[in-house]
N, C-alpha and C positions, 0 to 999 in steps of 0.2 A: 480232720486228719484223714488222708486218703487210705482206703483199705489196701492191704497187701494183696497182690494178684498171684495166684498159684496155678500153674499149668500142669494138668495131669495127662500124661501120655501113656495109654494102656489100651490094648485091643479088647479087653474084657469089659463090656459095658457095666456089668454088675459091680466090678471093682471101681470103675469111675464114679458110678452112682453113689456108692457108700462113702468113698473118700470125699466126693463133692458135698454130700449131706453134712458130714462132720466139719469140713472146712467152712461151709456157709454158716453153720451154727456158731462157729468160733469167730465169725466176722470177717473171714477172708473172701475175696472175690475169686470165684472158681471158674476156670477155663479148661476145656477138655479137648483131646484129640484121640482118634481111634487107631492111629498108626504113626510110625516114625516120620514119614515124609510130611504128612499133614501137621504133625507136631512141630517140625522145624519151621514150616510156613507160619504157623501161629506164633511160635517163639519170636521169629524175626519181625513180625508185624505188630505184636502187642507188648513185647519186652516185659515178660512177667518178672516178679521178684524172686520166684523160686520154681523149680521144675521137679515134679515127681514122675519118674521115668521107669517104665517096665523094661526088662531086658529082652524077653522072648516075644517078639512081635513080627508080623508079616511085613513085607516090603522093605523095611529097614529096621534092624534090631537096635536095642537100647545102647549097646556098646558104640555103634556107629553114630547114633544120635548124640550121645554124650561127647564123643570126640569132636563132632561138628560144633556143638554148643561151646565146648571149652576152647576151641580154636578162635572164637570170636567174642567170648564173654566170660566174666567171672561169676555169672549168675549161679547161685547154689543149686546143686542137683542131688536129689535123693533117689537112689536106685531101688527098684523092686524086682524080686526074682523068686521063682519057685525052687531054685537051687540054692543049697546052703553051704557048698564047699568053700573052704577058706580061700582057695585059689580065685574063685569068682569075686570074693570081697576084695582081695588084694589087687586084682586086675581092674576092678571098678575104681578103686582109690588111685591107682596109677594113671587112669584116664582123667582123673580130676574130680570124681564124685565126692561129695561132702559127707554122704552117709549111705547106708545100705540096709535094707530090711528084707527079710525072707518071708514069702507067702507060705501059709496064712499068717497074717499079722494082726495085731490089735490096732484098730483105727485110732483109738485114744493115744496109744503110744506113738503112732505116726504123727499125729497132730502135735504131740509134745516135742517131737524131734524137729518138726517144721518150725515151731516157735523158737526152739533152741538155736537152730541154724540162723534164722532171721535175726534173732536177738544179738548173736555174735557180730553179724554184719552191721547192725545199728550202733553197737558199742564202738566198733572200729571207725565208723563214719564220724562219730561224735568226738572221740578222744585221740585218735592217732594222727593229729595234724602236726607232724614233725618229721624231720629227716635225721637219720643217724648215718655217719660215715666212719668206716673202719678201714684204714688203708685204702685200697681201691674198690672196696665194697660200699655201696650206698643204698640205703633203704628209704624210700619215700612213702611214709605211711598214709599220707593224704591220698596219693594216687595208687596205693597198694602195688608199688613197683619196686623191683630190686635190680640194681645194675652192678656189673663187675667190670670195672673200667668204663668203657663207652658202650659195652654190650648189655642190652636188656635181657635179663634171665627169664626165660619162658617157663615159669613155675606154675604148677597147679595151685588152686586156692589153698588146699591143705598144706602143700609144701611151703607156701608163703607164710601161712599162719604159724607153722612149726618153726621156721627159721626166725620169724619175728619174735616169737616167744623166747627162743634160745638167746637171741641178741639182747632182749630186754632183761633177761635173767642171767647174764653172763657170769660164769664162775660157779653157779649153783648146779649141783647134781640132781637130776630128776629120774625117778624110776619110770619104766614104760607105762605103768598104770597111772602115775601122776601126769605124764605127758598126754595120755589119752583123755584123762579127765579135764585137764586144763585146756588143751588145744581143740579137742572135739566138743567140749562144752557140756558134757554130761557123762554119767557112768556108762562107758562103752561096753557093749556085750559082744565079745569076740576075742580073737587071739591077739595078744600083745605084740606079736610079730609084725603087725601092721606098722608099728613105730619103726621097727628095723628096716622095713621096706622104704619108708619115707626118708629115713636118715641116709640110707644108701643112695637114693636119688638126689638128695640135697648135696651129699658129698661129691657126686659126679658133676653137679651143676657148679659147685664152688671151685672145682678144678684144683689149682695150686694152693687153695685155702681149705682143702678138704679136711686137713688135720685140725681145723678149728672146732669141729664137732668131735669131742673126745669121748671114747667109750670108757666108762667106769665099770670095770669088770665085776659082775655079780650084783650091780646096782642099776645102772642105766646110762644116761648120757649127760654131758654138759658142754657148754660153748665157752671156749677160751681163745679169744683172738690173739694172734701173734705167737701161739705156742708152736714149737718145732716138733 
């Protein structure tokens, strides 16, 4: 079995070294880059299975790197930052990041999150070999693609995961905490408004079907296709 390859992009060598040590101990192949420009070069040449990406870096910051990665790949991205404001987290998720950790962080917790993100991807690859069609909405789980009519919806990985979860559990109401736990894959530490942000973006993408994601006031959300 091939080892999963993890690319760490961070301008602090001490951070790269400690993450690399823990990744190697857990059986991952560790690749590193000291800045965003070099990181993108390595990303494009080596096609890692996951990227751990610092936000504040010289030459090209992590936001720009994440945007570039997401424009051409669904490779999972975990953002690292010294700033802990909720705005930063939401902005990272809007760019398509799969997770977000604030420095200083526990290396063991980071490795646990790496495993969780990669595990979700493996489950999708094994089990989601199907297509669901609802009116003019089509979800191809094998290709992880969603179409509205003939248009391919350019969703972030987390938007895709959330909409897929809604569709597969149509009619059931989930609280924000339940959605975070189910879609993000572990007990999320942060503001549950992250779900509201993703629901808002999904509704915008669904356009005339935006009312399929129904707000259950005081509880959470549910998906009901065909509801007016």
